[in-house]
C-alpha positions in Angstrom: 8.6 11.7 14.6 5.2 12.5 13.7 4.6 8.7 13.3 5.7 7.6 17.1 2.7 9.4 18.8 0.4 7.9 16.6 1.4 4.3 16.7 1.6 4.1 20.5 -1.8 5.8 20.5 -3.1 2.9 17.9 -1.0 0.6 21.0 -2.9 2.5 23.4 -6.4 2.6 22.2 -7.2 0.6 19.1 -7.5 -3.0 17.9 -4.1 -2.8 15.4 -1.8 -0.8 13.0 -2.5 -1.3 9.3 0.7 0.2 7.9 2.3 0.5 4.3 5.8 1.5 5.0 8.7 0.0 4.5 10.3 -2.8 6.6 12.7 -1.7 7.8 9.9 1.3 8.8 7.2 -1.2 10.0 9.7 -3.3 12.6 10.2 0.4 14.0 6.5 0.5 14.6 5.8 -2.6 15.8 8.5 -1.8 18.9 6.8 1.2 19.0 3.4 -0.4 19.7 5.0 -3.2 21.3 6.9 -0.7 24.0 3.7 1.3 24.4 2.1 -2.2 25.3 4.7 -3.3 28.3 4.4 0.1 30.0 0.5 -0.3 29.9 0.4 -3.2 31.2 -1.6 -4.6 27.1 -1.3 -7.9 26.5 0.8 -7.2 23.0 -1.5 -10.7 21.4 -4.6 -8.8 22.1 -3.4 -5.9 19.4 -3.5 -6.6 15.1 0.0 -5.9 12.9 -1.2 -5.4 9.1 0.7 -4.3 6.4 -0.3 -3.5 3.2 2.8 -3.3 0.4 2.0 -2.5 -3.4 2.9 -6.1 -5.5 3.9 -5.8 -8.3 4.7 -9.9 -10.3 6.7 -10.3 -13.4 9.8 -12.2 -14.7 12.3 -10.2 -13.0 12.2 -7.2 -11.1 13.7 -5.5 -13.7 10.3 -6.5 -15.9 8.5 -6.3 -13.5 8.8 -2.4 -13.0 9.0 -1.6 -16.3 5.5 -3.4 -17.1 3.9 -1.2 -13.7 6.4 2.0 -14.0 3.4 4.3 -15.4 1.1 2.9 -13.7 2.6 2.8 -10.6 4.5 6.8 -10.8 0.0 7.5 -11.5 -1.2 6.2 -8.5 1.3 7.8 -6.5 1.2 11.5 -8.1 -2.4 11.7 -7.6 -1.4 11.8 -3.8 1.0 14.1 -4.1 -1.5 16.1 -6.7 -4.4 16.7 -4.1 -3.3 19.6 -2.5 -2.9 21.7 -5.9 -6.6 19.2 -6.9 -8.8 21.0 -4.9 -8.7 24.7 -6.6 -8.4 23.1 -9.7 -11.3 23.0 -11.3 -12.3 20.2 -14.0 -11.2 17.1 -14.6 -8.2 15.8 -12.9 -4.6 16.1 -15.6 -2.9 13.2 -16.2 0.0 12.3 -14.0 3.3 14.0 -15.3 6.1 11.2 -17.2 8.2 10.2 -14.2 11.7 10.8 -15.2 13.3 9.7 -12.2 14.8 5.9 -11.9 13.0 2.5 -11.4 14.3 2.9 -8.0 13.5 6.8 -6.7 10.0 5.0 -8.2 10.2 2.5 -5.6 12.7 4.4 -2.2 11.3 4.9 0.9 7.6 3.0 -0.2 6.5 -0.4 0.5 6.3 -1.8 -3.1 7.5 -5.2 -3.9 8.7 -6.3 -7.6 9.8 -9.6 -9.0 8.8 -13.3 -9.6 6.2 -14.8 -6.9 9.0 -16.5 -5.3 10.5 -13.6 -4.3 7.5 -11.2 -3.8 6.7 -14.4 -1.1 10.1 -14.2 0.3 9.7 -10.4 0.3 6.4 -11.2 1.9 8.2 -13.5 5.1 10.9 -11.3 5.5 8.3 -8.6 7.1 6.9 -11.6 9.0 10.4 -12.8 10.3 11.8 -9.7 10.6 8.5 -7.7 12.5 8.9 -10.9 15.6 4.9 -10.6 15.9 1.8 -12.2 13.8 1.7 -10.0 11.1 -2.0 -10.6 8.6 -1.0 -9.1 4.9 -2.9 -7.0 2.3 -1.8 -6.5 -1.2 -2.4 -3.3 -2.4 -2.4 -3.6 -5.8 -4.7 -1.7 -7.3 -3.7 0.6 -9.9 -6.3 3.1 -11.2 -4.1 3.0 -14.6 -4.2 -0.7 -15.4 -7.2 -1.7 -17.9 -9.6 -3.9 -16.5 -8.1 -6.7 -18.6 -4.2 -6.1 -17.5 -6.1 -5.5 -13.8 -7.4 -8.9 -13.8 -3.4 -10.6 -14.9 -1.9 -8.8 -12.4 -4.8 -10.4 -9.7 -4.6 -13.7 -11.0 -1.0 -13.6 -10.9 -0.6 -12.7 -7.4 -3.9 -15.0 -6.4 -2.0 -17.9 -8.4 1.8 -17.2 -7.5 1.4 -15.5 -3.8 -1.6 -16.1 -2.3 -1.4 -19.6 -1.5 2.1 -19.2 -0.1 1.2 -16.5 2.6 
């Protein structure tokens, strides 16, 4: 696993990791850090675990994904297009339409969509499953959103999620 070496190296040399892996993968990475800390005699309390995930608030998971679908896809697509963009002149193109399902859009990613209570539960689950103190960050700046929509998204997270985590 290409990530294993990097995570173990971080356990030896860094102050922490800042990961946006899905929870199962993140828990695995935490295990690698703890194993490496034991191996080298490092107190794991001196290591920070930070998890960042895309948080999409809505009246339901389906509504949140519907509402933010295009913006989420554009953010994901821009990374897939990076290599091709190095040889392209002119302004960046728009993302092509996403034709997959909502589940295809979030599969294998640290994306949580739903009511504020559901988002809080998901973040608490990350901490609980990791078994170590985990600092949390929201990756919810979606460049395709209008300024007003971005402010609304951040306000919903600030009011409905942040006070509870």
